[in-house]
One Martini backbone bead per residue (centre of mass of N, CA, C, O) as a GRO file, in nm:
protein
  155
    1UNK     BB    1   1.260   5.821   1.729
    2UNK     BB    2   1.025   6.000   1.631
    3UNK     BB    3   0.817   5.770   1.604
    4UNK     BB    4   0.816   5.692   1.899
    5UNK     BB    5   0.713   5.964   2.003
    6UNK     BB    6   0.455   5.965   1.834
    7UNK     BB    7   0.332   5.719   1.966
    8UNK     BB    8   0.321   5.832   2.254
    9UNK     BB    9   0.130   6.075   2.162
   10UNK     BB   10  -0.093   5.926   2.116
   11UNK     BB   11  -0.390   5.851   2.160
   12UNK     BB   12  -0.587   5.660   2.350
   13UNK     BB   13  -0.749   5.548   2.113
   14UNK     BB   14  -0.510   5.443   1.948
   15UNK     BB   15  -0.404   5.253   2.164
   16UNK     BB   16  -0.658   5.084   2.187
   17UNK     BB   17  -0.669   4.986   1.895
   18UNK     BB   18  -0.393   4.851   1.892
   19UNK     BB   19  -0.454   4.656   2.122
   20UNK     BB   20  -0.696   4.512   1.989
   21UNK     BB   21  -0.544   4.415   1.738
   22UNK     BB   22  -0.339   4.244   1.889
   23UNK     BB   23  -0.549   4.057   2.021
   24UNK     BB   24  -0.670   3.950   1.756
   25UNK     BB   25  -0.415   3.812   1.657
   26UNK     BB   26  -0.384   3.622   1.897
   27UNK     BB   27  -0.664   3.491   1.870
   28UNK     BB   28  -0.621   3.384   1.583
   29UNK     BB   29  -0.379   3.207   1.650
   30UNK     BB   30  -0.530   3.030   1.850
   31UNK     BB   31  -0.744   2.932   1.650
   32UNK     BB   32  -0.545   2.802   1.455
   33UNK     BB   33  -0.416   2.610   1.657
   34UNK     BB   34  -0.680   2.467   1.731
   35UNK     BB   35  -0.747   2.381   1.446
   36UNK     BB   36  -0.491   2.225   1.393
   37UNK     BB   37  -0.532   2.021   1.622
   38UNK     BB   38  -0.802   1.914   1.515
   39UNK     BB   39  -0.697   1.831   1.237
   40UNK     BB   40  -0.478   1.641   1.333
   41UNK     BB   41  -0.664   1.448   1.482
   42UNK     BB   42  -0.835   1.376   1.237
   43UNK     BB   43  -0.600   1.271   1.061
   44UNK     BB   44  -0.511   1.049   1.255
   45UNK     BB   45  -0.780   0.896   1.246
   46UNK     BB   46  -0.781   0.847   0.942
   47UNK     BB   47  -0.516   0.694   0.929
   48UNK     BB   48  -0.598   0.466   1.118
   49UNK     BB   49  -0.839   0.371   0.951
   50UNK     BB   50  -0.678   0.313   0.688
   51UNK     BB   51  -0.484   0.104   0.810
   52UNK     BB   52  -0.701  -0.095   0.898
   53UNK     BB   53  -0.818  -0.138   0.614
   54UNK     BB   54  -0.560  -0.239   0.483
   55UNK     BB   55  -0.523  -0.485   0.669
   56UNK     BB   56  -0.792  -0.619   0.603
   57UNK     BB   57  -0.750  -0.647   0.296
   58UNK     BB   58  -0.483  -0.801   0.306
   59UNK     BB   59  -0.594  -1.043   0.459
   60UNK     BB   60  -0.807  -1.126   0.249
   61UNK     BB   61  -0.614  -1.167   0.015
   62UNK     BB   62  -0.435  -1.380   0.152
   63UNK     BB   63  -0.664  -1.585   0.190
   64UNK     BB   64  -0.720  -1.628  -0.107
   65UNK     BB   65  -0.444  -1.727  -0.188
   66UNK     BB   66  -0.427  -1.962   0.010
   67UNK     BB   67  -0.687  -2.113  -0.089
   68UNK     BB   68  -0.563  -2.163  -0.390
   69UNK     BB   69  -0.230  -2.236  -0.336
   70UNK     BB   70  -0.240  -2.439  -0.128
   71UNK     BB   71  -0.052  -2.741  -0.180
   72UNK     BB   72   0.094  -2.689  -0.431
   73UNK     BB   73   0.250  -2.839  -0.720
   74UNK     BB   74   0.546  -2.760  -0.918
   75UNK     BB   75   0.714  -2.739  -1.224
   76UNK     BB   76   1.036  -2.581  -1.251
   77UNK     BB   77   1.285  -2.410  -1.310
   78UNK     BB   78   1.561  -2.373  -1.182
   79UNK     BB   79   1.694  -2.096  -1.070
   80UNK     BB   80   1.972  -2.115  -1.212
   81UNK     BB   81   1.867  -2.214  -1.488
   82UNK     BB   82   1.679  -1.975  -1.543
   83UNK     BB   83   1.897  -1.757  -1.547
   84UNK     BB   84   2.068  -1.874  -1.776
   85UNK     BB   85   1.840  -1.882  -1.989
   86UNK     BB   86   1.779  -1.579  -1.984
   87UNK     BB   87   2.062  -1.487  -2.078
   88UNK     BB   88   2.059  -1.656  -2.355
   89UNK     BB   89   1.768  -1.665  -2.500
   90UNK     BB   90   1.711  -1.974  -2.525
   91UNK     BB   91   1.467  -2.200  -2.578
   92UNK     BB   92   1.620  -2.465  -2.557
   93UNK     BB   93   1.749  -2.404  -2.282
   94UNK     BB   94   1.488  -2.353  -2.125
   95UNK     BB   95   1.368  -2.639  -2.176
   96UNK     BB   96   1.640  -2.789  -2.058
   97UNK     BB   97   1.603  -2.711  -1.791
   98UNK     BB   98   1.611  -2.774  -1.479
   99UNK     BB   99   1.388  -2.930  -1.270
  100UNK     BB  100   1.163  -2.835  -1.005
  101UNK     BB  101   0.991  -2.889  -0.708
  102UNK     BB  102   0.716  -2.700  -0.590
  103UNK     BB  103   0.591  -2.615  -0.265
  104UNK     BB  104   0.281  -2.470  -0.125
  105UNK     BB  105   0.181  -2.420   0.207
  106UNK     BB  106   0.171  -2.110   0.140
  107UNK     BB  107  -0.002  -1.787   0.062
  108UNK     BB  108   0.063  -1.464  -0.068
  109UNK     BB  109   0.071  -1.184  -0.238
  110UNK     BB  110   0.372  -1.119  -0.188
  111UNK     BB  111   0.485  -1.399  -0.259
  112UNK     BB  112   0.375  -1.408  -0.547
  113UNK     BB  113   0.514  -1.153  -0.650
  114UNK     BB  114   0.801  -1.253  -0.597
  115UNK     BB  115   0.784  -1.499  -0.778
  116UNK     BB  116   0.729  -1.334  -1.038
  117UNK     BB  117   1.002  -1.178  -1.029
  118UNK     BB  118   1.208  -1.427  -0.988
  119UNK     BB  119   0.991  -1.671  -1.119
  120UNK     BB  120   0.789  -1.673  -1.372
  121UNK     BB  121   0.748  -1.978  -1.441
  122UNK     BB  122   0.646  -2.056  -1.159
  123UNK     BB  123   0.403  -1.866  -1.151
  124UNK     BB  124   0.264  -1.979  -1.402
  125UNK     BB  125   0.240  -2.270  -1.299
  126UNK     BB  126   0.076  -2.203  -1.048
  127UNK     BB  127  -0.164  -2.073  -1.189
  128UNK     BB  128  -0.243  -2.318  -1.358
  129UNK     BB  129  -0.279  -2.516  -1.120
  130UNK     BB  130  -0.499  -2.354  -0.973
  131UNK     BB  131  -0.711  -2.357  -1.196
  132UNK     BB  132  -0.739  -2.662  -1.209
  133UNK     BB  133  -0.790  -2.727  -0.905
  134UNK     BB  134  -1.043  -2.536  -0.871
  135UNK     BB  135  -1.189  -2.466  -1.109
  136UNK     BB  136  -1.400  -2.262  -1.266
  137UNK     BB  137  -1.577  -2.158  -1.030
  138UNK     BB  138  -1.357  -2.102  -0.814
  139UNK     BB  139  -1.182  -1.918  -0.993
  140UNK     BB  140  -1.398  -1.700  -1.038
  141UNK     BB  141  -1.435  -1.639  -0.740
  142UNK     BB  142  -1.155  -1.542  -0.686
  143UNK     BB  143  -1.158  -1.309  -0.894
  144UNK     BB  144  -1.421  -1.164  -0.785
  145UNK     BB  145  -1.286  -1.107  -0.502
  146UNK     BB  146  -1.008  -0.984  -0.572
  147UNK     BB  147  -1.063  -0.729  -0.742
  148UNK     BB  148  -1.210  -0.542  -0.531
  149UNK     BB  149  -0.990  -0.554  -0.313
  150UNK     BB  150  -0.759  -0.426  -0.479
  151UNK     BB  151  -0.911  -0.170  -0.545
  152UNK     BB  152  -0.944  -0.075  -0.251
  153UNK     BB  153  -0.637  -0.086  -0.172
  154UNK     BB  154  -0.553   0.139  -0.403
  155UNK     BB  155  -0.761   0.384  -0.308
   0.00000   0.00000   0.00000
């Protein structure tokens, strides 16, 4: 209570200084809020730009995959037989596994990655078939276009 009375007794100059300091704090907070709003808007714009760039790169990569792998047919161990052979880890069983013909009417990077995770022999067969079907020059072109696009997409 004594400090409250002492504050009241303070000079008009002290009260004015305290008042101005309080206003400065409020003004600084407004400036920070305004800066935060401007930064947030800038960050939202950057995020939007980056998402657009990611979509553009993904689309280009998918077009490359589709151009190289579309329409190819490969023989690969049937999914169930491949799983059984993988569990037994026997090369003889893996070689004797029932084969099925897979045709790829379209291909994307995601679909190829999924094929590689689920059925590595089928992905390997598809890669080999694509390299043969494309020929050396077109295959190198695919690789030279694909590499920088994936590098940009991951950066």
